[in-house]
C-alpha positions as CSV (number, residue, x, y, z in Angstrom):
1,M,119.1,92.3,84.5
2,Y,116.8,89.5,83.3
3,G,113.8,89.5,86.5
4,A,109.5,89.9,86.2
5,V,107.8,92.9,85.3
6,Y,104.4,92.2,87.5
7,I,101.4,93.3,87.3
8,L,99.4,93.1,90.4
9,E,95.9,93.9,90.2
10,N,92.9,95.1,93.4
11,P,89.4,94.8,91.6
12,E,87.4,96.5,94.7
13,A,89.5,99.4,94.5
14,Q,90.0,99.6,91.4
15,R,94.0,100.2,90.8
16,V,97.0,98.1,89.5
17,K,100.4,97.8,90.7
18,I,103.2,97.4,88.3
19,G,106.6,96.5,89.8
20,M,109.5,94.4,88.9
21,T,111.7,91.6,90.7
22,I,114.1,89.6,90.0
23,N,113.1,87.3,92.9
24,D,109.6,85.6,93.5
25,V,106.7,87.0,92.2
26,G,104.8,85.8,95.3
27,L,106.8,87.3,97.9
28,R,106.0,91.1,96.5
29,L,102.6,90.0,96.2
30,R,102.4,89.3,100.1
31,V,104.1,92.1,100.9
32,V,102.3,94.7,99.3
33,N,98.9,92.5,100.6
34,D,101.0,92.9,103.6
35,M,101.5,96.7,103.7
36,W,97.7,97.2,102.2
37,L,96.3,95.3,104.9
38,G,98.0,97.1,107.8
39,R,100.6,93.9,108.5
40,R,103.7,95.5,107.6
41,G,103.7,99.5,108.4
42,T,106.0,102.3,108.3
43,C,107.6,104.5,111.3
44,Q,106.6,107.9,112.0
45,I,110.5,108.4,112.2
46,C,112.5,107.1,110.2
47,G,110.2,105.6,107.7
48,G,111.8,102.1,107.7
49,R,108.9,99.2,106.8
50,L,108.6,97.0,109.9
51,N,106.2,94.4,110.7
52,I,103.6,95.4,113.4
53,V,103.3,93.4,116.4
54,G,100.2,94.5,118.8
55,G,99.1,97.4,116.3
56,R,102.9,99.1,117.0
57,V,106.1,99.7,114.8
58,P,108.7,97.3,117.5
59,R,111.6,98.9,118.9
60,H,114.7,99.3,116.0
61,P,117.5,100.7,115.2
62,G,118.2,104.3,114.6
63,Y,120.5,106.5,113.0
64,S,123.1,106.3,116.4
65,R,120.6,104.6,119.1
66,P,117.1,103.0,119.0
67,C,114.7,105.1,116.9
68,P,112.2,106.8,118.8
69,G,109.4,105.5,116.3
70,G,109.4,102.2,118.1
71,D,106.7,101.4,120.3
72,A,104.3,103.8,118.6
73,L,101.4,103.6,116.0
74,P,102.5,103.4,112.5
75,L,102.4,106.0,110.2
76,E,99.3,104.6,108.5
77,K,97.2,104.9,111.7
78,E,98.6,108.4,113.1
79,V,100.6,110.8,112.2
80,A,101.2,113.3,115.7
81,L,104.6,111.7,116.9
82,A,105.9,112.2,112.8
83,E,104.5,116.0,113.8
84,T,106.1,117.0,116.3
85,H,109.3,115.3,115.6
86,L,109.0,117.6,112.2
87,G,108.4,120.3,114.4
88,K,111.6,119.6,116.4
89,M,113.7,119.2,113.1
90,K,112.4,122.6,111.7
91,N,113.3,124.3,115.0
92,R,116.8,122.7,115.6
93,L,117.8,124.0,111.2
94,A,118.9,127.5,112.2
95,E,121.5,125.5,114.3
96,L,122.9,123.9,111.3
97,S,125.1,124.7,109.0
98,G,126.9,122.9,105.2
99,D,126.4,119.1,104.6
100,E,124.5,118.6,108.6
101,K,121.8,121.5,106.9
102,A,121.5,120.0,103.8
103,S,120.5,116.2,105.3
104,A,118.4,117.4,108.0
105,T,116.6,119.5,105.2
106,R,116.4,116.6,102.9
107,R,114.9,114.4,105.9
108,I,112.6,117.7,106.7
109,K,111.3,117.6,102.9
110,T,111.2,113.5,103.0
111,L,109.2,113.4,106.1
112,E,106.5,116.3,105.1
113,R,105.6,114.2,101.8
114,R,105.4,111.5,103.8
115,I,102.9,113.0,106.5
116,G,101.2,114.7,103.7
117,I,100.7,110.9,101.6
118,H,99.2,109.3,104.9
119,R,96.5,111.7,105.4
120,R,95.7,111.7,101.7
121,Q,95.5,108.2,102.4
122,A,92.2,106.8,101.2
123,L,90.8,103.5,103.2
124,A,92.3,100.4,101.8
125,V,89.4,98.0,100.0
126,G,89.9,94.7,98.8
127,I,93.1,92.6,98.4
128,W,95.6,92.9,95.9
129,Q,96.1,89.4,93.4
130,L,98.8,88.7,90.7
131,G,97.0,90.1,86.7
132,A,100.1,89.1,85.0
133,T,104.0,88.8,84.6
134,V,106.6,89.1,81.6
135,Y,109.8,87.8,82.4
136,T,112.4,90.0,80.7
137,E,115.9,91.5,80.3
138,C,116.3,94.8,80.9
139,A,113.3,94.2,83.5
140,E,114.2,97.3,85.2
141,Q,114.2,99.3,82.0
142,V,110.6,98.1,81.0
143,E,109.1,99.2,84.6
144,L,110.4,102.5,84.6
145,L,109.6,103.5,81.0
146,T,105.8,101.4,81.9
147,H,105.8,104.5,84.7
148,E,106.6,106.9,82.1
149,I,103.6,105.5,79.7
150,L,101.3,105.5,82.7
151,A,102.5,108.5,84.7
152,D,99.2,110.5,84.0
153,R,97.3,107.4,86.0
154,L,99.5,107.3,88.9
155,D,97.8,107.1,92.1
156,E,99.7,109.3,94.1
157,A,97.9,108.8,97.5
158,V,98.6,105.1,97.7
159,L,101.4,104.5,100.4
160,F,104.3,102.0,98.2
161,G,104.3,103.6,94.8
162,E,103.7,102.7,91.4
163,V,99.7,102.2,91.9
164,F,98.1,103.3,89.0
165,C,94.3,103.5,88.4
166,C,93.7,101.5,85.2
167,S,92.9,98.1,84.2
168,V,94.9,95.0,84.1
169,S,94.9,95.0,80.3
170,E,96.4,99.1,80.0
171,A,98.6,97.8,82.0
172,K,99.0,95.0,79.4
173,E,99.4,97.6,76.7
174,A,101.6,99.6,78.6
175,I,103.8,97.1,78.9
176,E,104.2,95.4,75.8
177,N,104.9,99.3,74.6
178,A,107.7,99.7,76.8
179,L,109.1,96.3,75.7
180,A,108.5,97.5,71.8
181,Q,110.4,100.7,72.4
182,L,113.2,98.6,74.1
183,G,113.6,96.2,70.7
184,L,112.4,93.0,73.8
185,T,108.8,92.2,72.3
186,G,110.0,88.9,70.8
187,S,113.0,87.4,73.4
188,A,110.2,88.3,76.8
189,T,107.8,85.4,78.3
190,R,104.2,86.2,79.5
191,N,102.1,84.5,82.3
192,T,98.9,85.4,83.1
193,R,97.3,84.5,86.7
194,L,99.9,82.1,88.2
């Protein structure tokens, strides 16, 4: 699939985010800054990422009724509701069997991981800006291979994944290595600081 592999940089936080999109890179930049600066938040119950209204997650649909995480603080600000919900799910687990138990177990593990990430979360500093963009065929494979190349530099405390503790030049080098390994070096178009 033809698309853009982008590098967003946050000089103050000394981090880069490497992602891919088939849409507008500027839109991805806005979404990342909205999440980073708390204008978008994560529902404590369902994990949905929503625009924050008055400091709270707006009411939104759940599986069969409104999600009980609506009108609560986002997970980025508080984990109390998520911890209560997690306890209720664990208490109900013994009553379930088969597929229901497997599904509930997955939801429990996901929520435990989400709570753990938010407990370790560092204070958001700086803003994200565009560092570079590479347009190429197989953008998804280039992104995935770049993530593998930089796996030991992944910042697991950042809430939205694919954020690395490295410089833009190191990220560009990793993308170039991925392009070379996939035989796409000559067909890629590179832009910096659009």
